[in-house]
MINU-77919 format. One record per residue: x, y, z of N, C-alpha, C in turn; residue in one letter. Coordinates in Angstrom, 1 decimal. Example, Ala and Ser with C-alpha at 12.3 -4.5 7.8 and 13.67 -1.06 7.14 Angstrom:
// MINU-77919
13.2/-5.7/7.8/12.3/-4.5/7.8/13.2/-3.3/7.8/a
12.8/-2.2/7.1/13.7/-1.1/7.1/12.9/0.0/7.9/s
// end
This chain:
// MINU-77919
32.3/-31.5/-57.5/31.1/-31.5/-56.8/30.0/-31.2/-57.8/m
29.0/-32.1/-58.0/27.9/-31.9/-58.9/26.7/-31.3/-58.1/r
26.0/-30.4/-58.7/24.9/-29.7/-58.1/23.6/-30.2/-58.8/k
22.5/-30.1/-58.0/21.2/-30.3/-58.6/20.3/-29.2/-58.0/i
19.2/-28.9/-58.8/18.3/-27.9/-58.4/17.8/-27.1/-59.5/g
17.6/-25.8/-59.3/17.1/-24.9/-60.4/17.6/-23.5/-60.2/f
17.6/-22.7/-61.2/17.9/-21.3/-61.1/16.9/-20.6/-62.0/t
16.7/-19.3/-61.8/15.8/-18.5/-62.6/16.7/-17.5/-63.3/q
16.5/-17.4/-64.6/17.2/-16.4/-65.4/16.2/-15.8/-66.5/c
16.0/-14.5/-66.5/15.1/-13.9/-67.4/13.8/-14.6/-67.5/n
13.2/-14.8/-66.3/11.8/-15.4/-66.2/11.8/-16.8/-66.8/d
12.9/-17.5/-67.0/13.0/-18.9/-67.4/13.6/-19.7/-66.3/q
13.2/-20.9/-66.1/13.8/-21.8/-65.1/14.7/-22.8/-65.7/i
15.9/-22.9/-65.2/16.8/-23.9/-65.7/17.0/-24.9/-64.6/k
16.6/-26.2/-65.0/16.7/-27.3/-64.1/18.0/-28.0/-64.2/e
18.6/-28.4/-63.1/19.8/-29.2/-63.1/19.4/-30.5/-62.4/i
19.1/-31.5/-63.1/18.6/-32.8/-62.5/19.6/-33.8/-62.4/l
19.5/-34.8/-61.5/20.4/-35.9/-61.5/20.4/-36.7/-62.8/p
21.6/-37.1/-63.2/21.8/-37.9/-64.4/21.9/-39.4/-64.1/r
21.3/-40.2/-64.9/21.3/-41.6/-64.8/21.3/-42.3/-66.1/s
22.0/-43.3/-66.3/22.0/-44.0/-67.6/20.7/-44.8/-67.8/y
20.0/-45.1/-66.7/18.7/-45.8/-66.9/17.5/-44.9/-67.0/q
17.6/-43.7/-66.6/16.5/-42.8/-66.6/16.7/-41.7/-67.7/v
15.9/-41.8/-68.7/16.0/-40.8/-69.8/15.0/-39.7/-69.8/e
13.8/-40.0/-69.4/12.7/-39.0/-69.6/12.8/-37.9/-68.5/s
12.5/-36.7/-68.9/12.5/-35.6/-67.9/11.6/-35.8/-66.8/l
10.4/-36.3/-67.0/9.4/-36.6/-66.0/10.0/-37.5/-64.9/r
10.7/-38.6/-65.3/11.3/-39.6/-64.4/12.5/-39.0/-63.6/r
13.2/-38.1/-64.3/14.3/-37.4/-63.6/13.8/-36.5/-62.5/k
12.7/-35.8/-62.8/12.1/-34.9/-61.7/11.6/-35.8/-60.6/r
11.0/-36.9/-60.9/10.5/-37.8/-59.8/11.7/-38.3/-59.0/k
12.8/-38.7/-59.6/14.0/-39.1/-58.9/14.5/-38.0/-58.0/m
14.5/-36.7/-58.5/14.9/-35.6/-57.8/14.1/-35.4/-56.5/f
12.8/-35.4/-56.7/11.9/-35.2/-55.5/12.0/-36.4/-54.5/f
12.2/-37.6/-55.0/12.4/-38.7/-54.1/13.6/-38.5/-53.2/t
14.7/-37.9/-53.7/15.9/-37.6/-52.9/15.6/-36.4/-52.0/m
14.9/-35.4/-52.5/14.7/-34.2/-51.7/13.7/-34.5/-50.5/i
12.8/-35.4/-50.7/11.9/-35.8/-49.6/12.6/-36.3/-48.4/n
13.8/-36.8/-48.5/14.5/-37.3/-47.4/14.9/-36.2/-46.4/e
14.9/-34.9/-46.9/15.3/-33.8/-46.1/14.0/-33.1/-45.4/f
12.8/-33.6/-45.8/11.6/-32.9/-45.3/10.8/-33.8/-44.3/l
10.0/-33.1/-43.5/9.1/-33.8/-42.6/8.0/-34.4/-43.5/s
7.3/-35.4/-42.9/6.3/-36.2/-43.7/5.2/-35.2/-44.3/p
4.8/-34.2/-43.6/3.8/-33.3/-44.1/4.3/-32.5/-45.3/k
5.5/-32.2/-45.3/6.1/-31.3/-46.3/6.5/-32.0/-47.6/a
6.5/-33.4/-47.6/7.0/-34.1/-48.7/6.1/-34.0/-49.9/r
6.8/-34.0/-51.1/6.1/-34.0/-52.4/5.7/-35.4/-52.7/i
4.4/-35.6/-53.1/3.9/-36.9/-53.4/4.5/-37.3/-54.8/c
5.2/-38.5/-54.8/5.8/-39.0/-56.0/5.0/-40.1/-56.7/t
3.8/-40.4/-56.3/3.0/-41.5/-56.9/2.4/-41.1/-58.2/k
2.0/-39.8/-58.3/1.3/-39.4/-59.5/2.3/-38.9/-60.5/d
2.5/-39.6/-61.6/3.6/-39.3/-62.6/3.2/-38.0/-63.3/a
2.0/-37.7/-63.5/1.6/-36.5/-64.3/2.0/-35.2/-63.5/s
2.2/-35.3/-62.2/2.6/-34.1/-61.4/3.9/-33.6/-61.9/a
4.7/-34.4/-62.5/6.1/-34.0/-62.9/6.2/-33.5/-64.3/f
5.1/-33.2/-64.9/5.1/-32.6/-66.2/5.5/-31.1/-66.2/d
5.4/-30.4/-65.1/5.8/-29.0/-65.0/7.2/-29.0/-64.3/t
7.8/-27.8/-64.3/9.1/-27.6/-63.8/9.1/-27.7/-62.3/d
10.3/-27.9/-61.7/10.5/-28.1/-60.3/10.0/-27.0/-59.5/i
10.2/-25.7/-59.9/9.7/-24.6/-59.1/8.2/-24.6/-59.0/l
7.5/-24.9/-60.1/6.0/-25.0/-60.1/5.5/-26.1/-59.1/s
6.2/-27.2/-59.1/5.8/-28.3/-58.2/6.0/-27.8/-56.7/i
7.1/-27.1/-56.4/7.3/-26.6/-55.1/6.2/-25.5/-54.7/f
5.9/-24.6/-55.7/4.9/-23.6/-55.4/3.5/-24.2/-55.2/i
3.2/-25.2/-56.0/1.9/-25.9/-55.7/1.8/-26.5/-54.3/q
2.9/-27.1/-53.9/2.9/-27.7/-52.6/2.8/-26.6/-51.5/k
3.5/-25.5/-51.7/3.4/-24.4/-50.7/2.0/-23.8/-50.7/i
1.4/-23.6/-51.8/0.0/-23.1/-51.9/-0.9/-24.0/-51.2/e
-0.7/-25.3/-51.2/-1.6/-26.2/-50.5/-1.7/-25.9/-49.0/s
-0.7/-25.3/-48.4/-0.7/-25.0/-47.0/-1.4/-23.6/-46.7/f
-1.7/-22.9/-47.7/-2.3/-21.5/-47.5/-3.6/-21.5/-48.3/f
-4.7/-22.0/-47.8/-5.9/-21.9/-48.6/-6.4/-20.5/-48.7/p
-5.9/-19.8/-49.7/-6.1/-18.4/-49.8/-7.6/-18.1/-50.1/i
-8.3/-19.0/-50.8/-9.7/-18.8/-51.1/-10.5/-18.7/-49.9/y
-10.1/-19.1/-48.7/-10.8/-19.0/-47.5/-10.7/-17.6/-46.8/k
-9.7/-16.8/-47.3/-9.5/-15.5/-46.7/-10.6/-14.6/-47.2/l
-11.5/-14.2/-46.3/-12.6/-13.4/-46.7/-12.6/-12.2/-45.7/r
-12.4/-10.9/-46.2/-12.4/-9.8/-45.3/-13.6/-9.6/-44.5/p
-14.8/-10.0/-45.0/-16.0/-9.8/-44.2/-16.2/-10.7/-43.1/e
-15.4/-11.8/-43.0/-15.6/-12.7/-41.9/-14.4/-12.7/-41.0/h
-14.6/-12.6/-39.7/-13.4/-12.6/-38.8/-13.0/-14.0/-38.6/s
-11.7/-14.2/-38.5/-11.2/-15.6/-38.4/-10.3/-15.7/-37.2/q
-10.3/-16.8/-36.5/-9.5/-17.1/-35.3/-8.0/-17.3/-35.7/k
-7.1/-16.9/-34.9/-5.7/-17.2/-35.1/-5.5/-18.5/-34.2/v
-5.0/-19.5/-34.9/-4.9/-20.8/-34.2/-3.5/-21.0/-33.6/r
-2.5/-20.7/-34.3/-1.1/-20.9/-33.9/-0.2/-19.9/-34.6/k
0.7/-19.3/-33.8/1.6/-18.3/-34.4/3.0/-18.9/-34.5/i
3.5/-18.8/-35.7/4.9/-19.3/-36.0/5.7/-18.0/-36.2/y
6.4/-17.6/-35.1/7.1/-16.3/-35.2/8.3/-16.3/-36.3/t
9.2/-17.3/-36.2/10.3/-17.3/-37.1/9.8/-17.6/-38.5/e
8.8/-18.5/-38.6/8.3/-18.9/-39.9/7.6/-17.7/-40.6/e
6.9/-16.9/-39.8/6.2/-15.7/-40.4/7.1/-14.8/-41.1/s
8.3/-14.6/-40.5/9.3/-13.7/-41.2/9.6/-14.3/-42.6/l
9.8/-15.6/-42.6/10.1/-16.3/-43.9/8.9/-16.2/-44.9/l
7.7/-16.5/-44.4/6.5/-16.4/-45.2/6.4/-15.0/-45.8/f
6.5/-14.0/-45.0/6.3/-12.6/-45.6/7.4/-12.3/-46.6/n
8.6/-12.6/-46.3/9.7/-12.3/-47.3/9.5/-13.1/-48.6/r
9.2/-14.4/-48.5/9.0/-15.2/-49.6/7.8/-14.7/-50.5/f
6.7/-14.4/-49.8/5.5/-13.9/-50.5/5.8/-12.6/-51.2/f
6.6/-11.7/-50.6/6.9/-10.4/-51.2/7.8/-10.6/-52.5/k
8.7/-11.5/-52.5/9.6/-11.8/-53.6/8.9/-12.6/-54.7/i
7.9/-13.4/-54.4/7.3/-14.3/-55.3/6.6/-13.6/-56.4/s
6.5/-14.3/-57.6/5.8/-13.7/-58.7/4.3/-14.1/-58.8/k
3.9/-14.9/-57.8/2.5/-15.4/-57.7/1.7/-14.2/-57.1/q
0.6/-13.9/-57.8/-0.3/-12.8/-57.3/-0.9/-13.1/-56.0/e
-1.3/-14.4/-55.7/-1.9/-14.7/-54.5/-0.9/-14.5/-53.3/k
0.3/-14.8/-53.5/1.3/-14.6/-52.5/1.6/-13.2/-52.3/f
1.7/-12.4/-53.3/2.0/-11.0/-53.2/0.8/-10.3/-52.5/r
-0.4/-10.7/-52.7/-1.5/-10.2/-51.9/-1.4/-10.4/-50.4/y
-0.9/-11.5/-50.0/-0.7/-11.8/-48.6/0.4/-11.0/-48.0/l
1.4/-10.5/-48.8/2.5/-9.7/-48.2/2.3/-8.2/-48.4/s
1.2/-7.8/-48.9/1.0/-6.4/-49.3/1.1/-5.5/-48.0/d
1.8/-4.4/-48.1/2.0/-3.4/-47.1/2.7/-3.9/-45.8/k
3.5/-4.9/-45.9/4.2/-5.4/-44.7/5.6/-4.8/-44.7/h
6.1/-4.4/-43.5/7.4/-3.9/-43.4/8.3/-5.1/-43.0/v
9.5/-5.2/-43.6/10.3/-6.4/-43.4/11.6/-6.0/-42.6/f
12.0/-7.0/-41.8/13.3/-6.8/-41.1/14.4/-6.9/-42.1/w
15.2/-5.9/-42.2/16.2/-5.8/-43.3/17.3/-6.8/-43.1/s
17.6/-7.3/-41.9/18.7/-8.3/-41.8/18.2/-9.7/-41.7/r
17.1/-10.0/-42.4/16.5/-11.3/-42.4/17.4/-12.3/-43.1/f
17.6/-13.5/-42.4/18.3/-14.6/-43.0/17.5/-15.9/-42.7/k
17.3/-16.7/-43.6/16.5/-18.0/-43.3/17.3/-18.9/-42.4/p
16.6/-19.5/-41.5/17.2/-20.5/-40.6/17.3/-21.9/-41.3/k
17.9/-22.8/-40.7/18.0/-24.2/-41.3/16.8/-25.0/-40.9/k
16.3/-24.8/-39.7/15.2/-25.7/-39.2/13.9/-24.9/-38.9/e
12.8/-25.3/-39.5/11.5/-24.7/-39.3/10.5/-25.8/-38.9/y
9.5/-25.5/-38.2/8.5/-26.4/-37.8/7.4/-26.6/-38.8/k
7.0/-25.5/-39.4/5.9/-25.5/-40.3/6.3/-26.1/-41.7/h
5.5/-27.1/-42.2/6.0/-27.7/-43.5/6.2/-26.8/-44.6/p
5.3/-25.7/-44.8/5.5/-24.8/-45.9/6.8/-24.0/-45.7/a
7.2/-23.7/-44.5/8.5/-23.0/-44.2/9.7/-23.9/-44.6/a
9.5/-25.2/-44.3/10.6/-26.1/-44.7/10.8/-26.1/-46.2/q
9.8/-26.1/-47.0/9.8/-26.0/-48.4/10.4/-24.7/-48.9/l
9.9/-23.6/-48.3/10.4/-22.3/-48.7/11.9/-22.1/-48.4/m
12.3/-22.6/-47.2/13.8/-22.5/-46.9/14.6/-23.3/-47.9/a
14.1/-24.3/-48.5/14.9/-25.1/-49.5/15.1/-24.3/-50.8/m
14.1/-23.5/-51.2/14.2/-22.9/-52.5/14.4/-21.4/-52.4/i
14.5/-20.8/-51.2/14.6/-19.4/-51.0/15.8/-19.0/-50.1/f
16.7/-18.2/-50.6/17.9/-17.9/-49.8/17.8/-16.5/-49.1/n
16.7/-15.9/-49.1/16.5/-14.6/-48.5/16.4/-13.5/-49.5/g
17.0/-13.7/-50.6/17.0/-12.6/-51.7/16.4/-13.1/-53.0/k
16.5/-14.3/-53.3/16.0/-14.8/-54.6/15.5/-16.3/-54.5/e
14.7/-16.7/-55.3/14.1/-18.0/-55.3/15.0/-18.9/-56.3/i
15.8/-19.8/-55.7/16.6/-20.7/-56.5/17.0/-21.8/-55.5/e
17.5/-22.9/-56.1/17.9/-24.0/-55.2/19.1/-24.7/-55.9/m
20.2/-24.9/-55.2/21.3/-25.6/-55.7/21.8/-26.4/-54.5/m
21.8/-27.8/-54.6/22.3/-28.6/-53.6/23.4/-29.6/-54.1/m
24.3/-30.0/-53.3/25.3/-30.9/-53.6/24.7/-32.3/-53.8/d
24.8/-32.8/-55.0/24.2/-34.1/-55.3/24.8/-35.3/-54.4/l
26.1/-35.2/-54.2/26.7/-36.2/-53.3/26.2/-36.2/-51.9/d
26.0/-35.0/-51.4/25.4/-34.9/-50.0/24.0/-35.4/-50.0/m
23.2/-35.0/-51.0/21.8/-35.5/-51.1/21.7/-37.0/-51.2/v
22.6/-37.6/-52.0/22.6/-39.0/-52.2/23.0/-39.7/-50.9/f
24.0/-39.2/-50.2/24.5/-39.8/-48.9/23.3/-39.7/-47.9/a
22.6/-38.6/-47.8/21.5/-38.5/-46.9/20.4/-39.5/-47.3/q
20.1/-39.7/-48.5/19.1/-40.7/-49.0/19.5/-42.1/-48.6/t
20.8/-42.4/-48.8/21.2/-43.8/-48.4/21.2/-43.9/-46.9/v
21.6/-42.9/-46.1/21.6/-42.9/-44.7/20.2/-43.2/-44.1/y
19.2/-42.5/-44.7/17.8/-42.6/-44.2/17.2/-44.0/-44.5/k
17.7/-44.6/-45.6/17.1/-45.9/-46.0/17.8/-47.1/-45.4/r
18.8/-47.0/-44.6/19.5/-48.1/-43.9/18.6/-48.5/-42.8/i
18.1/-49.8/-42.7/17.2/-50.2/-41.7/17.9/-50.1/-40.3/p
17.1/-49.6/-39.4/17.6/-49.5/-38.0/17.0/-50.7/-37.2/r
17.8/-51.5/-36.7/17.4/-52.8/-36.0/18.3/-53.1/-34.9/e
17.7/-53.6/-33.8/18.5/-54.0/-32.7/19.5/-53.0/-32.1/g
20.7/-53.5/-32.0/21.8/-52.6/-31.4/22.6/-51.9/-32.5/d
22.1/-51.9/-33.7/22.8/-51.2/-34.8/22.8/-49.7/-34.6/k
24.0/-49.1/-34.6/24.2/-47.7/-34.5/24.7/-47.1/-35.8/k
23.9/-46.2/-36.4/24.2/-45.6/-37.7/24.4/-44.1/-37.6/i
25.6/-43.6/-38.1/25.9/-42.2/-38.0/26.3/-41.7/-39.4/t
26.0/-40.5/-39.7/26.4/-39.9/-41.0/27.4/-38.8/-40.7/l
28.6/-39.1/-41.1/29.7/-38.2/-41.0/30.2/-37.9/-42.4/d
29.5/-36.9/-43.0/29.6/-36.7/-44.5/31.1/-36.6/-44.9/y
31.5/-37.3/-45.8/30.8/-38.1/-46.9/30.7/-39.6/-46.5/p
30.9/-40.0/-45.3/30.9/-41.4/-44.9/29.7/-41.7/-44.0/y
29.2/-43.0/-44.1/28.2/-43.5/-43.2/28.8/-44.6/-42.4/i
28.7/-44.5/-41.1/29.3/-45.5/-40.2/28.2/-46.4/-39.6/h
28.4/-47.7/-39.7/27.4/-48.6/-39.1/28.2/-49.5/-38.1/i
27.8/-49.3/-36.8/28.4/-50.0/-35.7/27.4/-51.1/-35.2/s
27.9/-52.3/-35.1/27.1/-53.4/-34.6/28.0/-54.5/-34.1/q
27.7/-55.0/-32.8/28.5/-56.0/-32.2/30.0/-55.7/-32.2/n
30.3/-54.5/-31.9/31.7/-54.1/-31.8/32.5/-53.9/-33.2/g
31.8/-54.1/-34.3/32.4/-54.0/-35.6/31.8/-52.7/-36.3/i
32.7/-51.9/-36.8/32.2/-50.7/-37.5/32.5/-50.8/-39.0/t
31.5/-50.6/-39.8/31.6/-50.6/-41.2/31.5/-49.2/-41.7/t
32.4/-48.8/-42.6/32.3/-47.4/-43.2/31.8/-47.6/-44.6/r
30.7/-46.8/-45.0/30.2/-46.8/-46.3/30.6/-45.4/-46.9/l
30.9/-45.5/-48.2/31.2/-44.2/-48.9/30.2/-44.2/-50.1/y
29.0/-43.6/-49.9/28.0/-43.7/-51.0/28.3/-42.7/-52.1/p
28.3/-43.2/-53.3/28.6/-42.4/-54.5/27.6/-42.8/-55.6/q
// end
């Protein structure tokens, strides 16, 4: 089982990216990584893969920049009262825990003086796009991400199969089943 993602060790980030014989540059490997990861995210949470210069930094920095885009911290002004628009209860537990652990000063400011639920564990499904990104890179104790490359690839292939007419497509990892006109085809993506 091959893994992809990143780990942090002594304030350095080690990236484990997908290997390909045709893709040599680090920038293009990161782009390929985020193209596959976007299949797991809602449209609002997806990382834009059109700008090649965005992949000059490490994976964690790209995730952090996207998460920051959902929290316009510069708008938080103590002298102005602000309306609360929508409360995400489960997401707020994740936000607070992630902000407390983060090394970003902006995030640490947001989590200052909060008391945390000691038995917190991230859920699999969140509605807020920033929470989806945080849940991918945060396990409740540390910021890291390791995913099974075969599972990620199978999910990518599954999402890209065109849905048309009476075609029924199911993902029973590691296989994809396509049923149409009484005939079932089994795909084994590798």
